[in-house]
Every structure is written in structure tokens, then in C-alpha cells.
DRENGU-83821 format. One record per residue (C-alpha): residue number from 1; residue in three letters; chain; y, x, z. Coordinates in pm, 1 decimal, padded with zeros to 6 digits. Each point is the difference from the previous one (the first is absolute). Layout:
! residues N
+-------+------+-------+----------+----------+----------+
: setor : keke : guvex :        v :        u :        w :
+-------+------+-------+----------+----------+----------+
:   NUM :  ala :     A :        Y :        X :        Z :
...
+-------+------+-------+----------+----------+----------+
END
This chain:
! residues 201
+-------+------+-------+----------+----------+----------+
: setor : keke : guvex :        v :        u :        w :
+-------+------+-------+----------+----------+----------+
:     1 :  unk :     A :  10212.7 :  06230.6 :  04842.6 :
:     2 :  unk :     A : -00118.2 : -00354.9 :  00005.1 :
:     3 :  unk :     A : -00096.7 : -00153.8 :  00328.3 :
:     4 :  unk :     A : -00293.7 : -00238.2 :  00056.3 :
:     5 :  unk :     A :  00143.8 : -00339.0 :  00082.4 :
:     6 :  unk :     A : -00296.6 : -00060.3 :  00240.0 :
:     7 :  unk :     A :  00056.8 :  00321.2 :  00181.1 :
:     8 :  unk :     A :  00096.2 : -00069.0 :  00354.1 :
:     9 :  unk :     A : -00104.4 : -00365.8 : -00028.5 :
:    10 :  unk :     A : -00233.6 : -00145.8 :  00261.1 :
:    11 :  unk :     A : -00377.7 : -00016.6 : -00091.4 :
:    12 :  unk :     A : -00128.8 : -00353.7 : -00085.2 :
:    13 :  unk :     A : -00184.9 : -00167.7 :  00281.5 :
:    14 :  unk :     A : -00374.7 : -00087.6 : -00057.5 :
:    15 :  unk :     A : -00087.4 : -00355.8 : -00088.1 :
:    16 :  unk :     A : -00109.6 : -00195.8 :  00301.6 :
:    17 :  unk :     A : -00378.2 : -00062.9 :  00027.4 :
:    18 :  unk :     A : -00123.7 : -00353.1 : -00052.3 :
:    19 :  unk :     A : -00028.8 : -00166.0 :  00332.9 :
:    20 :  unk :     A : -00357.3 : -00068.0 :  00117.0 :
:    21 :  unk :     A : -00113.3 : -00357.4 :  00045.3 :
:    22 :  unk :     A :  00053.2 : -00115.1 :  00351.3 :
:    23 :  unk :     A : -00312.8 :  00053.6 :  00214.9 :
:    24 :  unk :     A : -00203.5 :  00181.0 : -00279.3 :
:    25 :  unk :     A : -00066.0 :  00368.4 :  00026.1 :
:    26 :  unk :     A : -00060.2 :  00196.8 : -00320.2 :
:    27 :  unk :     A : -00368.8 :  00103.7 : -00064.1 :
:    28 :  unk :     A : -00050.0 :  00375.3 : -00007.4 :
:    29 :  unk :     A : -00142.7 :  00132.7 : -00328.1 :
:    30 :  unk :     A : -00310.2 :  00142.4 :  00171.7 :
:    31 :  unk :     A : -00077.5 : -00341.4 :  00144.0 :
:    32 :  unk :     A :  00043.3 : -00161.5 : -00340.3 :
:    33 :  unk :     A : -00248.5 :  00248.7 : -00151.7 :
:    34 :  unk :     A : -00253.4 : -00074.8 :  00275.2 :
:    35 :  unk :     A :  00028.3 : -00374.0 : -00062.5 :
:    36 :  unk :     A : -00060.5 :  00045.8 : -00373.2 :
:    37 :  unk :     A : -00305.7 :  00216.0 :  00071.6 :
:    38 :  unk :     A : -00147.1 : -00252.3 :  00247.2 :
:    39 :  unk :     A :  00054.9 : -00283.3 : -00246.5 :
:    40 :  unk :     A : -00184.8 :  00194.6 : -00270.5 :
:    41 :  unk :     A : -00294.7 :  00063.4 :  00234.9 :
:    42 :  unk :     A : -00018.9 : -00368.8 :  00093.7 :
:    43 :  unk :     A :  00001.5 : -00105.0 : -00365.3 :
:    44 :  unk :     A : -00281.2 :  00246.9 : -00077.3 :
:    45 :  unk :     A : -00202.1 : -00125.5 :  00297.1 :
:    46 :  unk :     A :  00052.5 : -00359.8 : -00110.3 :
:    47 :  unk :     A : -00125.6 :  00078.5 : -00350.7 :
:    48 :  unk :     A : -00306.9 :  00174.8 :  00143.5 :
:    49 :  unk :     A : -00081.4 : -00296.7 :  00221.8 :
:    50 :  unk :     A :  00035.6 : -00234.9 : -00295.1 :
:    51 :  unk :     A : -00247.5 :  00211.7 : -00197.8 :
:    52 :  unk :     A : -00246.7 :  00000.0 :  00291.8 :
:    53 :  unk :     A :  00027.7 : -00378.2 :  00034.0 :
:    54 :  unk :     A : -00069.5 : -00038.4 : -00372.7 :
:    55 :  unk :     A : -00306.6 :  00223.7 :  00024.6 :
:    56 :  unk :     A : -00134.3 : -00186.0 :  00302.4 :
:    57 :  unk :     A :  00057.5 : -00333.8 : -00173.1 :
:    58 :  unk :     A : -00198.7 :  00113.6 : -00303.2 :
:    59 :  unk :     A : -00281.4 :  00131.1 :  00219.5 :
:    60 :  unk :     A : -00008.6 : -00320.6 :  00201.9 :
:    61 :  unk :     A : -00050.4 : -00194.4 : -00322.3 :
:    62 :  unk :     A : -00318.7 :  00202.6 : -00060.7 :
:    63 :  unk :     A : -00151.7 : -00078.0 :  00340.4 :
:    64 :  unk :     A : -00185.7 : -00315.9 : -00118.5 :
:    65 :  unk :     A : -00139.3 :  00194.8 : -00297.1 :
:    66 :  unk :     A : -00136.8 :  00278.3 :  00221.4 :
:    67 :  unk :     A : -00132.5 : -00254.4 :  00249.1 :
:    68 :  unk :     A : -00194.8 : -00168.0 : -00280.7 :
:    69 :  unk :     A : -00131.6 :  00335.0 : -00122.6 :
:    70 :  unk :     A : -00109.7 :  00083.9 :  00353.1 :
:    71 :  unk :     A : -00175.0 : -00335.8 :  00035.4 :
:    72 :  unk :     A : -00175.4 :  00046.8 : -00335.8 :
:    73 :  unk :     A : -00114.1 :  00349.9 :  00098.2 :
:    74 :  unk :     A : -00135.3 : -00126.1 :  00331.6 :
:    75 :  unk :     A : -00184.2 : -00284.3 : -00173.3 :
:    76 :  unk :     A : -00149.4 :  00240.8 : -00253.5 :
:    77 :  unk :     A : -00115.4 :  00236.2 :  00274.3 :
:    78 :  unk :     A : -00147.0 : -00293.4 :  00191.0 :
:    79 :  unk :     A : -00205.0 : -00104.1 : -00303.0 :
:    80 :  unk :     A : -00111.7 :  00357.6 : -00056.4 :
:    81 :  unk :     A : -00112.0 :  00031.2 :  00362.4 :
:    82 :  unk :     A : -00185.4 : -00332.5 : -00010.1 :
:    83 :  unk :     A : -00185.9 :  00092.4 : -00319.5 :
:    84 :  unk :     A : -00082.2 :  00351.0 :  00120.0 :
:    85 :  unk :     A : -00142.4 : -00128.9 :  00328.8 :
:    86 :  unk :     A : -00201.5 : -00274.9 : -00170.6 :
:    87 :  unk :     A : -00143.6 :  00206.7 : -00285.6 :
:    88 :  unk :     A : -00018.1 :  00329.2 :  00187.4 :
:    89 :  unk :     A :  00183.9 :  00187.2 : -00274.4 :
:    90 :  unk :     A :  00349.9 :  00100.4 : -00103.9 :
:    91 :  unk :     A : -00098.4 :  00036.7 : -00364.2 :
:    92 :  unk :     A :  00293.3 : -00102.0 : -00219.1 :
:    93 :  unk :     A : -00225.3 : -00197.9 : -00236.0 :
:    94 :  unk :     A : -00144.9 : -00196.5 :  00291.8 :
:    95 :  unk :     A :  00346.4 : -00084.0 :  00133.5 :
:    96 :  unk :     A :  00126.9 : -00102.9 : -00343.4 :
:    97 :  unk :     A : -00308.6 : -00207.4 : -00082.2 :
:    98 :  unk :     A :  00012.5 : -00179.1 :  00336.0 :
:    99 :  unk :     A :  00368.1 : -00089.3 : -00032.3 :
:   100 :  unk :     A : -00057.9 : -00119.2 : -00355.6 :
:   101 :  unk :     A : -00296.0 : -00219.4 :  00101.0 :
:   102 :  unk :     A :  00183.2 : -00137.4 :  00303.2 :
:   103 :  unk :     A :  00298.9 : -00089.1 : -00215.7 :
:   104 :  unk :     A : -00225.8 : -00208.9 : -00225.2 :
:   105 :  unk :     A : -00117.9 : -00224.9 :  00286.0 :
:   106 :  unk :     A :  00118.6 : -00360.7 : -00033.3 :
:   107 :  unk :     A :  00296.8 : -00080.4 :  00217.7 :
:   108 :  unk :     A :  00151.3 : -00343.9 :  00049.6 :
:   109 :  unk :     A :  00145.6 : -00215.5 :  00272.5 :
:   110 :  unk :     A : -00323.8 : -00197.8 :  00025.4 :
:   111 :  unk :     A : -00221.5 :  00311.9 :  00000.9 :
:   112 :  unk :     A :  00204.8 :  00305.0 :  00098.9 :
:   113 :  unk :     A : -00136.8 :  00342.7 : -00072.9 :
:   114 :  unk :     A : -00161.0 :  00160.6 :  00308.1 :
:   115 :  unk :     A :  00143.7 :  00310.8 :  00156.6 :
:   116 :  unk :     A : -00124.5 :  00319.8 : -00161.0 :
:   117 :  unk :     A : -00175.9 :  00117.1 :  00316.5 :
:   118 :  unk :     A : -00182.5 : -00332.6 :  00032.5 :
:   119 :  unk :     A : -00100.9 :  00003.3 : -00366.4 :
:   120 :  unk :     A : -00126.9 :  00358.6 :  00017.0 :
:   121 :  unk :     A : -00191.3 : -00073.1 :  00318.4 :
:   122 :  unk :     A : -00177.6 : -00287.8 : -00173.2 :
:   123 :  unk :     A : -00105.5 :  00187.1 : -00312.1 :
:   124 :  unk :     A : -00097.5 :  00302.1 :  00207.3 :
:   125 :  unk :     A : -00234.1 : -00218.5 :  00206.1 :
:   126 :  unk :     A : -00154.1 : -00135.6 : -00320.9 :
:   127 :  unk :     A :  00060.5 :  00223.8 : -00302.8 :
:   128 :  unk :     A : -00169.2 : -00259.2 : -00224.4 :
:   129 :  unk :     A :  00322.6 : -00200.0 :  00024.3 :
:   130 :  unk :     A :  00216.2 :  00301.9 : -00088.8 :
:   131 :  unk :     A :  00143.0 :  00068.2 : -00345.6 :
:   132 :  unk :     A : -00229.4 :  00229.9 : -00193.7 :
:   133 :  unk :     A :  00258.4 :  00276.3 : -00018.6 :
:   134 :  unk :     A :  00011.9 :  00027.4 :  00380.4 :
:   135 :  unk :     A : -00372.0 : -00012.9 :  00076.1 :
:   136 :  unk :     A : -00069.1 :  00375.6 : -00034.0 :
:   137 :  unk :     A :  00257.7 :  00078.3 :  00268.3 :
:   138 :  unk :     A : -00128.2 : -00276.5 :  00224.5 :
:   139 :  unk :     A : -00357.0 :  00124.5 : -00035.0 :
:   140 :  unk :     A :  00110.0 :  00358.2 :  00069.4 :
:   141 :  unk :     A :  00199.9 : -00117.3 :  00300.7 :
:   142 :  unk :     A : -00297.4 : -00190.6 :  00140.1 :
:   143 :  unk :     A : -00223.9 :  00306.6 : -00043.1 :
:   144 :  unk :     A :  00255.3 :  00218.8 :  00174.9 :
:   145 :  unk :     A :  00021.1 : -00243.7 :  00292.6 :
:   146 :  unk :     A : -00374.8 :  00028.3 :  00044.3 :
:   147 :  unk :     A : -00055.6 : -00371.8 : -00046.8 :
:   148 :  unk :     A : -00229.7 : -00124.0 : -00276.7 :
:   149 :  unk :     A :  00189.1 : -00129.3 : -00297.7 :
:   150 :  unk :     A : -00072.1 : -00363.8 : -00082.0 :
:   151 :  unk :     A : -00200.4 : -00046.7 : -00315.7 :
:   152 :  unk :     A :  00214.2 : -00025.9 : -00308.1 :
:   153 :  unk :     A : -00068.0 : -00303.0 : -00213.0 :
:   154 :  unk :     A : -00127.2 :  00109.3 : -00337.2 :
:   155 :  unk :     A :  00120.7 : -00164.3 : -00317.3 :
:   156 :  unk :     A : -00184.7 :  00012.8 : -00328.7 :
:   157 :  unk :     A :  00154.8 :  00254.6 : -00228.4 :
:   158 :  unk :     A :  00191.6 : -00149.2 : -00287.7 :
:   159 :  unk :     A : -00062.0 :  00122.4 : -00353.2 :
:   160 :  unk :     A :  00195.4 :  00303.0 : -00108.9 :
:   161 :  unk :     A :  00287.1 : -00041.4 : -00244.8 :
:   162 :  unk :     A : -00095.9 : -00027.8 : -00364.0 :
:   163 :  unk :     A :  00192.4 :  00074.4 : -00313.6 :
:   164 :  unk :     A :  00092.5 : -00368.0 : -00018.5 :
:   165 :  unk :     A :  00162.7 :  00025.7 :  00339.3 :
:   166 :  unk :     A : -00137.2 : -00095.8 :  00337.3 :
:   167 :  unk :     A :  00032.4 :  00059.4 :  00372.3 :
:   168 :  unk :     A : -00217.5 :  00180.5 :  00249.5 :
:   169 :  unk :     A : -00010.0 :  00005.4 :  00378.6 :
:   170 :  unk :     A : -00068.9 :  00320.2 :  00184.5 :
:   171 :  unk :     A : -00281.8 : -00032.7 :  00249.1 :
:   172 :  unk :     A :  00039.4 :  00093.3 :  00365.2 :
:   173 :  unk :     A : -00243.9 :  00286.4 : -00038.6 :
:   174 :  unk :     A :  00207.8 :  00146.0 : -00283.2 :
:   175 :  unk :     A :  00316.0 : -00029.3 :  00208.1 :
:   176 :  unk :     A : -00166.5 :  00170.7 :  00296.0 :
:   177 :  unk :     A : -00145.0 :  00272.4 : -00222.0 :
:   178 :  unk :     A :  00336.5 :  00081.9 : -00156.3 :
:   179 :  unk :     A :  00166.6 : -00006.4 :  00340.8 :
:   180 :  unk :     A : -00257.8 :  00234.6 :  00155.8 :
:   181 :  unk :     A :  00027.2 :  00236.7 : -00296.9 :
:   182 :  unk :     A :  00377.5 :  00012.5 :  00037.6 :
:   183 :  unk :     A : -00026.7 :  00070.5 :  00373.7 :
:   184 :  unk :     A : -00257.0 :  00272.0 : -00064.6 :
:   185 :  unk :     A :  00174.4 :  00177.1 : -00287.8 :
:   186 :  unk :     A :  00364.2 : -00080.4 :  00071.5 :
:   187 :  unk :     A :  00043.5 : -00127.4 : -00357.9 :
:   188 :  unk :     A :  00141.7 : -00353.4 :  00019.1 :
:   189 :  unk :     A :  00076.8 : -00045.4 : -00368.2 :
:   190 :  unk :     A : -00311.3 : -00209.0 : -00071.1 :
:   191 :  unk :     A :  00066.5 : -00209.7 :  00310.4 :
:   192 :  unk :     A :  00359.4 : -00069.7 : -00106.6 :
:   193 :  unk :     A : -00113.5 : -00112.0 : -00344.3 :
:   194 :  unk :     A : -00259.6 : -00225.5 :  00158.7 :
:   195 :  unk :     A :  00255.9 : -00146.6 :  00238.7 :
:   196 :  unk :     A :  00243.4 : -00068.8 : -00284.0 :
:   197 :  unk :     A : -00271.3 : -00179.7 : -00194.8 :
:   198 :  unk :     A : -00090.7 : -00220.2 :  00295.5 :
:   199 :  unk :     A :  00363.0 : -00087.0 :  00062.1 :
:   200 :  unk :     A :  00045.6 : -00113.4 : -00357.0 :
:   201 :  unk :     A : -00307.0 : -00223.4 :  00019.2 :
+-------+------+-------+----------+----------+----------+
END
């Protein structure tokens, strides 16, 4: 019977562990896992803050735009309020016609255009100086206030258009008649057509 040459021999001794660096303790595995997790959370938080900063930067760039829109809206409401108080109506046609007529007033450094409230106050005091398209509202406003409306200066009616082409002016009585009919019936189509024709003239 053969014998194992290693039988009875002493068992090999384990290799010695690598010596630790002087003054440095090894980090437990659980601690290492916690550090990796905390690092991942900090990176995610950093990315979120970067995204929030980007969003706020983009929104801040829009602030001047919204400020201008707010200023425009306030100016528009101010004009609407001024016209409504002067003419005694919130009719959309009256507001549009007044803004259109006011925009046509001459405006220069030597003779600046008056403020809208001042201009409306003047033509309301004397409707004969008002544009023809605004006189019906001024007359109605004066009647509503209980004060007699100043006489409206009459102009001779111009000849009606002919086949060869021509121009015609609408008299104040025609304007007032169409306006009163629209107020009475609620049908403003004829008034709008009349207003368009006067604006083109």
C-alpha cells in the first residue's frame, strides 16, 4: 500500500496579511456604502438646484416683457375710463372711434397733442368743434347730464355721389338719426357702415 508523502507533514501556515498603513484605520464596508449613497444624493440635489436656477433665470428674462404688458394694459384701461366718463357710454364703437380720432390729432414738439381728457373736455363743452363721428355720443351725453347741448353748426349738404364719381358729407341730423335708431332698435349695422364711410372721408 502506497503512503501519501504529505501524510504526517505539518499544515502550511497562512500568508501574512498586508500590514495597514501607519495611523490609517480601514473603512468598514457599511460606512463605505453610506458614503456612496450620500454622494449620490448630493449630486442629485445639485442637479435639481441647477435646473431651478436655469428656470428662474429664464423667468427673470421675461420680467421686462410682462412689465411692459402690464403698463400697456393700464394705459388702455385708463383711456377706456377717460372716454367712458367723458361720453357717458362704454359702447365699443364709441371707444374705438374716440381713440381713432384722438390718434389723428397733430402732435409735434412745437404743438404737442393735448391729453385725451383735456381734448374730450373741450369738445364736450362745444360739440361743434368735435369730429362728426363723435357728435352723436356727445349730444346724448349732454342730454343725459341734464344740461342743454350747444347748438351744432350746420353745414350745407354736399351733392350725393354720381355715376362719374363724387363725394358726399353726412349731415349732423343724419348722424343723430342713425345713432338714435341704433340705440332704439339695438341694430348697429347701419351706424357701423356710416362710421366707416366718415372715417374714409
